[in-house]
C-alpha positions as CSV (number, residue, x, y, z in Angstrom):
1,M,-29.4,-52.3,-73.1
2,K,-32.8,-50.8,-73.6
3,L,-34.4,-52.1,-77.3
4,G,-35.3,-48.8,-78.1
5,A,-31.4,-48.5,-77.8
6,I,-30.3,-51.7,-79.7
7,A,-32.7,-50.7,-82.3
8,A,-31.2,-47.1,-83.0
9,L,-27.7,-48.6,-82.8
10,L,-29.3,-50.9,-85.7
11,L,-30.2,-48.6,-87.6
12,I,-27.2,-45.9,-87.3
13,S,-25.1,-49.0,-88.1
14,S,-26.8,-49.8,-91.5
15,A,-27.1,-46.4,-92.7
16,T,-22.8,-46.1,-91.8
17,G,-21.8,-49.6,-92.3
18,V,-20.6,-50.2,-88.8
19,S,-20.5,-53.9,-88.1
20,R,-22.8,-55.7,-85.3
21,A,-19.3,-56.5,-83.6
22,D,-18.5,-53.0,-83.5
23,I,-21.9,-51.7,-81.7
24,D,-21.2,-54.6,-79.1
25,T,-17.8,-53.6,-78.5
26,A,-19.1,-49.9,-77.7
27,Y,-21.9,-51.0,-75.8
28,V,-19.6,-52.9,-73.3
29,Q,-17.2,-49.5,-73.3
30,Q,-20.4,-47.5,-72.3
31,A,-21.4,-50.1,-69.8
32,A,-18.2,-49.8,-67.9
33,T,-18.3,-45.9,-68.5
34,I,-21.7,-45.5,-67.1
35,Q,-20.2,-48.2,-64.1
36,A,-17.4,-46.1,-63.2
37,L,-18.9,-42.8,-62.9
38,Q,-22.1,-44.4,-60.6
39,A,-19.5,-45.4,-58.1
40,Q,-17.7,-41.8,-58.3
41,L,-20.6,-40.8,-57.2
42,M,-21.9,-43.1,-54.5
43,E,-18.0,-42.2,-53.1
44,L,-18.6,-38.3,-53.7
45,T,-22.1,-38.6,-52.2
46,A,-20.5,-40.7,-48.8
47,R,-17.9,-38.2,-48.8
48,L,-20.6,-35.0,-48.7
49,D,-22.4,-36.9,-45.9
50,A,-19.5,-37.2,-43.9
51,L,-19.3,-33.6,-43.9
52,E,-22.5,-32.6,-43.1
53,S,-22.1,-34.9,-39.9
54,E,-19.3,-33.7,-39.1
55,K,-20.1,-29.7,-39.6
56,S,-23.5,-30.8,-37.7
57,Q,-21.4,-31.9,-34.7
58,I,-18.9,-29.2,-34.3
59,I,-22.3,-26.7,-34.0
60,T,-24.0,-29.1,-32.0
61,S,-20.6,-29.2,-29.7
62,S,-20.0,-25.8,-29.6
63,R,-23.4,-24.1,-28.8
64,P,-22.7,-24.9,-24.6
65,V,-19.4,-23.4,-24.7
66,V,-20.9,-19.9,-26.2
67,S,-23.9,-20.5,-23.9
68,A,-22.0,-21.2,-21.1
69,R,-19.1,-18.1,-21.6
70,G,-22.2,-15.7,-22.1
71,A,-23.7,-16.8,-18.9
72,A,-20.6,-16.6,-17.1
73,Q,-20.4,-12.8,-18.4
74,T,-24.1,-12.5,-17.6
75,K,-23.3,-13.5,-14.1
76,A,-19.9,-11.7,-13.4
77,L,-21.6,-8.4,-14.3
78,E,-25.0,-9.3,-12.0
79,R,-22.5,-9.8,-9.2
80,I,-21.1,-6.3,-9.6
81,K,-23.1,-3.7,-7.2
82,F,-23.5,-0.1,-8.3
83,K,-24.6,2.6,-5.7
84,G,-25.5,6.2,-6.3
85,D,-27.0,9.0,-4.6
86,F,-27.9,12.8,-5.4
87,R,-28.7,15.5,-2.9
88,F,-30.0,18.8,-3.2
89,R,-30.0,20.9,0.2
90,Q,-31.1,24.5,0.7
91,E,-29.5,26.0,3.9
92,S,-29.9,29.4,5.2
93,F,-27.2,30.9,8.5
94,D,-28.4,33.6,11.1
95,I,-24.9,34.2,13.0
96,D,-24.5,37.2,15.5
97,G,-22.7,40.0,13.5
98,Q,-23.4,38.7,10.2
99,A,-25.7,39.3,7.5
100,D,-28.0,36.7,6.8
101,R,-26.6,34.0,4.4
102,H,-28.4,31.5,2.0
103,R,-27.1,29.2,-0.7
104,S,-28.2,26.0,-2.4
105,R,-25.8,23.0,-2.3
106,L,-25.7,19.5,-4.0
107,R,-23.6,16.3,-3.4
108,N,-23.6,13.4,-5.7
109,R,-22.1,10.2,-5.5
110,V,-21.9,6.8,-7.4
111,A,-19.9,3.9,-6.3
112,L,-19.4,0.2,-7.6
113,V,-18.2,-2.8,-5.8
114,A,-16.5,-5.7,-7.8
115,P,-16.0,-9.1,-6.5
116,I,-12.4,-10.6,-7.5
117,N,-13.0,-13.9,-6.3
118,E,-15.2,-15.6,-3.4
119,G,-13.4,-13.5,-0.8
120,V,-11.8,-10.1,-2.1
121,S,-13.9,-7.7,-4.2
122,V,-12.7,-3.7,-5.2
123,G,-14.3,-0.4,-4.8
124,F,-14.2,2.7,-6.6
125,G,-16.3,5.8,-6.2
126,L,-16.6,9.5,-7.4
127,A,-18.4,12.3,-5.5
128,S,-18.8,16.0,-6.1
129,G,-16.7,18.3,-3.6
130,S,-13.8,19.9,-2.8
131,S,-10.5,18.9,-0.8
132,D,-12.2,19.5,2.2
133,P,-12.1,15.8,3.9
134,T,-15.2,16.6,5.9
135,S,-17.7,17.4,3.0
136,A,-19.0,16.2,-0.5
137,N,-21.4,19.5,-0.9
138,Q,-20.9,21.9,-4.0
139,S,-22.2,25.3,-3.3
140,L,-24.2,26.8,-6.4
141,G,-23.3,29.9,-7.9
142,A,-20.1,31.3,-9.2
143,V,-21.3,32.0,-12.9
144,S,-22.5,28.9,-13.6
145,S,-18.9,27.4,-13.2
146,S,-18.4,23.7,-13.7
147,K,-17.6,21.9,-10.8
148,Q,-15.6,19.2,-9.0
149,I,-15.9,15.6,-8.9
150,N,-13.1,13.7,-7.0
151,L,-12.3,10.4,-5.8
152,D,-14.1,9.3,-3.0
153,L,-13.5,5.7,-2.6
154,A,-10.8,3.3,-3.8
155,Y,-10.1,0.1,-1.8
156,V,-9.5,-3.8,-1.9
157,N,-11.7,-5.8,0.5
158,W,-10.4,-9.2,2.1
159,N,-12.7,-12.0,3.8
160,V,-10.2,-14.2,5.4
161,P,-10.9,-17.1,4.7
162,N,-11.8,-19.6,7.8
163,S,-12.2,-16.6,9.9
164,D,-14.5,-13.7,11.2
165,I,-11.6,-10.9,9.9
166,S,-12.1,-8.7,7.0
167,V,-9.4,-6.5,6.1
168,Q,-9.6,-3.2,4.2
169,A,-6.7,-1.4,2.1
170,G,-6.7,2.3,-0.1
171,K,-9.3,5.1,1.0
172,F,-12.6,3.6,2.4
173,K,-15.4,4.6,4.5
174,N,-14.8,5.5,8.3
175,P,-15.2,1.8,9.6
176,L,-15.6,3.3,12.8
177,K,-19.0,3.6,14.9
178,R,-21.1,6.8,15.3
179,V,-23.6,6.1,17.4
180,G,-26.8,8.0,16.5
181,G,-24.9,9.0,13.6
182,T,-23.3,11.7,15.6
183,G,-20.3,13.8,14.3
184,L,-18.5,13.9,18.2
185,L,-15.3,13.2,16.3
186,W,-15.8,11.9,12.5
187,D,-18.1,13.5,9.7
188,G,-19.6,11.0,8.4
189,D,-18.0,11.8,4.8
190,V,-14.5,11.1,6.5
191,R,-12.9,8.7,3.9
192,P,-9.8,7.0,5.7
193,E,-6.9,5.9,3.9
194,G,-5.2,3.6,4.8
195,V,-5.5,0.1,6.1
196,T,-8.3,-1.4,8.5
197,A,-8.9,-4.6,10.0
198,S,-12.5,-5.6,11.4
199,Y,-13.2,-8.6,13.7
200,K,-16.6,-9.7,14.7
201,K,-17.3,-12.9,16.6
202,G,-20.9,-13.2,18.7
203,S,-21.6,-10.0,20.3
204,L,-18.1,-8.5,20.3
205,F,-16.6,-6.3,17.3
206,V,-13.0,-5.1,17.2
207,T,-11.9,-2.6,14.8
208,G,-7.9,-1.5,14.0
209,L,-7.4,1.6,11.7
210,G,-3.8,2.8,10.8
211,S,-4.8,6.1,8.8
212,W,-2.2,8.5,6.3
213,V,-3.2,11.7,7.5
214,D,0.0,14.1,6.4
215,E,2.9,12.4,5.0
216,N,5.7,15.3,5.1
217,K,8.6,15.0,2.7
218,G,11.2,16.6,5.2
219,D,9.3,16.3,8.8
220,A,7.5,13.8,10.6
221,D,4.6,11.9,9.1
222,L,1.1,12.5,10.8
223,I,-0.8,9.2,11.1
224,L,-3.9,7.8,13.0
225,L,-3.6,4.9,14.8
226,G,-6.0,3.6,16.9
227,G,-9.4,1.3,16.4
228,Q,-12.5,0.2,18.8
229,V,-13.9,-2.5,20.9
230,G,-17.3,-3.6,22.2
231,S,-20.1,-5.8,22.0
232,T,-23.4,-5.5,20.9
233,F,-26.5,-7.9,22.3
234,K,-30.3,-8.1,22.7
235,L,-32.4,-7.8,25.9
236,E,-35.8,-8.9,26.5
237,N,-38.4,-7.4,23.9
238,N,-35.7,-7.3,21.3
239,V,-34.3,-4.3,22.7
240,S,-30.7,-4.2,21.4
241,V,-27.6,-2.5,23.4
242,L,-24.1,-1.4,21.9
243,F,-21.2,-0.3,23.6
244,G,-17.4,0.1,23.4
245,L,-14.6,2.1,23.8
246,G,-12.1,3.6,21.3
247,Y,-8.5,4.9,21.3
248,Y,-6.8,7.3,18.7
249,N,-3.5,9.1,18.7
250,I,-2.8,11.3,15.6
251,T,1.4,10.7,15.8
252,A,3.4,14.0,16.0
253,S,0.7,16.1,15.7
254,E,1.7,18.6,18.4
255,G,3.5,22.0,17.0
256,A,2.0,20.3,13.1
257,D,0.8,22.8,11.1
258,S,-2.7,23.0,10.3
259,L,-3.6,20.3,8.0
260,F,-5.7,20.2,4.9
261,G,-5.1,23.7,4.1
262,V,-7.7,25.0,6.3
263,A,-8.1,26.7,9.2
264,A,-7.5,25.3,12.5
265,N,-11.2,26.0,13.1
266,E,-10.4,26.8,16.7
267,N,-8.3,24.4,18.1
268,R,-5.5,26.3,20.0
269,L,-2.0,26.8,17.9
270,D,1.5,27.8,19.4
271,A,3.1,30.4,18.2
272,N,4.9,29.5,15.4
273,G,1.3,28.6,13.8
274,G,1.3,25.0,14.9
275,Y,-1.1,22.7,17.3
276,L,-0.5,23.7,20.6
277,Y,-1.3,20.4,21.9
278,G,-1.1,16.7,20.3
279,F,-4.7,15.0,19.4
280,Q,-4.7,11.1,22.0
281,N,-7.9,10.6,22.3
282,I,-9.9,7.9,24.8
283,E,-13.2,7.4,24.0
284,G,-16.3,5.9,25.8
285,F,-19.8,5.0,23.6
286,A,-23.3,3.4,24.2
287,E,-26.4,3.4,21.9
288,I,-30.1,1.7,22.8
289,G,-31.9,0.6,20.8
290,I,-36.1,0.1,21.7
291,P,-38.6,-1.4,19.2
292,I,-42.0,-0.1,19.1
293,E,-45.2,-0.6,17.4
294,P,-45.0,1.8,14.2
295,G,-40.9,1.6,14.6
296,K,-38.2,2.1,17.0
297,I,-36.3,4.7,19.6
298,T,-32.5,5.2,19.7
299,L,-31.2,6.7,22.9
300,F,-27.3,7.3,22.6
301,A,-24.2,8.5,24.4
302,D,-20.8,9.6,23.3
303,Y,-17.5,10.8,25.5
304,V,-14.0,11.7,24.1
305,Q,-11.3,13.5,26.1
306,N,-7.7,14.4,24.8
307,L,-5.5,12.6,26.9
308,D,-2.2,14.9,25.1
309,A,-4.8,18.6,26.1
310,D,-3.7,20.4,29.6
311,D,-7.1,21.7,29.8
312,Y,-10.7,22.3,27.5
313,D,-10.2,18.7,26.5
314,T,-13.2,16.9,26.6
315,G,-16.5,16.7,24.7
316,Y,-19.2,14.7,24.9
317,S,-22.7,13.8,23.0
318,V,-26.2,12.8,24.2
319,G,-29.6,12.4,22.0
320,A,-32.5,10.2,20.7
321,K,-33.9,9.3,17.4
322,V,-37.2,8.2,16.6
323,K,-38.5,6.6,13.4
324,A,-42.0,6.0,13.1
325,N,-43.1,4.7,9.7
326,K,-41.9,6.9,7.2
327,W,-41.6,9.4,10.0
328,S,-38.3,10.1,11.5
329,F,-37.1,12.3,14.1
330,G,-33.9,13.4,15.9
331,W,-32.6,15.4,18.7
332,E,-29.0,16.0,20.1
333,Y,-27.7,17.8,22.2
334,R,-23.3,18.3,22.0
335,D,-20.4,20.1,23.7
336,L,-17.1,20.0,22.1
337,E,-14.6,22.3,24.0
338,A,-11.4,23.8,21.6
339,D,-8.8,20.9,22.1
340,S,-11.1,17.4,22.7
341,V,-10.6,16.4,19.1
342,L,-8.5,17.0,16.0
343,A,-10.9,19.8,14.5
344,A,-10.5,19.1,11.0
345,F,-12.1,15.7,10.8
346,S,-15.3,16.7,13.2
347,D,-18.7,17.2,11.8
348,S,-18.8,20.3,9.3
349,D,-22.1,21.4,10.1
350,F,-22.1,22.0,13.6
351,L,-21.2,25.5,15.0
352,G,-19.9,25.6,10.8
353,G,-17.1,23.1,11.7
354,G,-14.4,22.6,14.0
355,T,-14.6,22.7,18.0
356,D,-15.0,25.1,20.6
357,G,-19.0,25.5,20.9
358,E,-22.1,23.7,22.3
359,G,-25.7,23.4,21.5
360,H,-28.7,21.5,20.0
361,I,-29.4,19.7,16.8
362,L,-33.1,19.2,16.1
363,K,-34.0,17.2,12.8
364,T,-36.7,15.7,11.1
365,G,-37.5,13.5,8.0
366,Y,-39.9,11.8,6.0
367,A,-39.5,8.6,3.5
368,L,-41.4,9.2,0.3
369,N,-40.8,5.5,-0.8
370,K,-37.9,3.6,-0.5
371,K,-35.3,5.8,-3.1
372,I,-36.9,9.4,-2.6
373,S,-36.8,11.5,1.6
374,L,-37.3,14.9,2.3
375,S,-35.3,16.0,5.6
376,S,-34.6,18.7,7.6
377,S,-31.8,19.9,10.3
378,L,-31.8,22.6,12.6
379,F,-28.3,24.0,14.7
380,L,-29.1,26.0,17.3
381,N,-25.5,26.3,18.9
382,D,-23.3,28.7,20.6
383,R,-19.3,28.9,19.1
384,N,-16.5,30.5,20.7
385,V,-17.0,29.8,24.0
386,D,-13.9,28.6,25.2
387,F,-11.8,31.3,23.3
388,G,-12.7,34.7,21.7
389,T,-16.1,36.1,21.2
390,E,-19.0,33.8,21.9
391,E,-21.5,34.0,19.3
392,S,-25.0,32.4,18.4
393,F,-25.0,30.2,15.2
394,K,-28.1,29.2,13.9
395,R,-28.2,26.8,10.7
396,L,-31.1,25.6,9.0
397,M,-31.0,22.9,6.3
398,L,-33.3,21.7,3.9
399,D,-33.0,18.8,1.5
400,I,-34.5,16.1,-0.6
401,S,-32.6,12.6,-1.4
402,F,-32.5,10.1,-4.1
403,K,-30.9,7.1,-3.9
404,H,-30.1,4.3,-6.3
């Protein structure tokens, strides 16, 4: 003990009568207490250091887990592909025997494709329009009423491992090739509902399709069965060639009622109001792409015949498209006899929809940028050329389109 402490104890002892032996005993006891407290303090300090070290290790080890999880979620979101487009259209009609007509229309579509794993993805899309299978357009008017939104796409896609085969099931974009974008058999808005499988290797391509057309509770179902086979290859100077054959059969279509709640659109009907003939089509098509310095020239032809019809059973289309820098131009001549194809699926713009007509289609386009474009389409057609009263049908469409 320090001298000051000892002197203080001696003074206290002299004042209180405490002996030197008692002071020595107190001193020993105090020293022991201090040592015990020091030992406890050292033990507590060691425990605190251990806890701090353990906490630091937990924080350090948990950081990579949180980071990896967040990175995985971000990567998954980045793999989802979002698409969308909006089109505003102003169109005018000049039809024999009818007053001139003008209207504004819009089309709006949104869709996403999300991968499930390396070979499987799902798609989902919505579109404006109505129940019409050949159009997503919505006419403006009707006292600014609300407009319909419909299920446009809902499918799963499977790329079969270690093969060149892909399979889709649900409601999907039409997998069948339309040379030059022609709507001779299929309008561009048609979304088959069923199953399709595609095979492509080298220059060969094969597509099979089974699609529900009309499921009947108490009658035969109408099912579209068919597909295409063809080849794509390149010649000298990078000229591309595509050609192929198609076969399509709509089962139980002969005698069936007009489909989709719409008129037969010039397909002939029997005395009971059913289709006079079935629809079993063969198709031949070809397309040639010729590169030019500012762009590309495309020539195309398509031919179809209905094997189930006795007459008025053929249709064909020939045309050319030119793309030069931001400009595009197109011409097509189309002849579609009354029972050559199922009218409910063919182009809804040509003839105003359906079959039994012929005529020219002239198109122009200009791309303001990659996402905004202007276009026009002029239809100079004659309809009801096989049956009924033949009439001139003229239609002008002016579009501005935006896409994401």
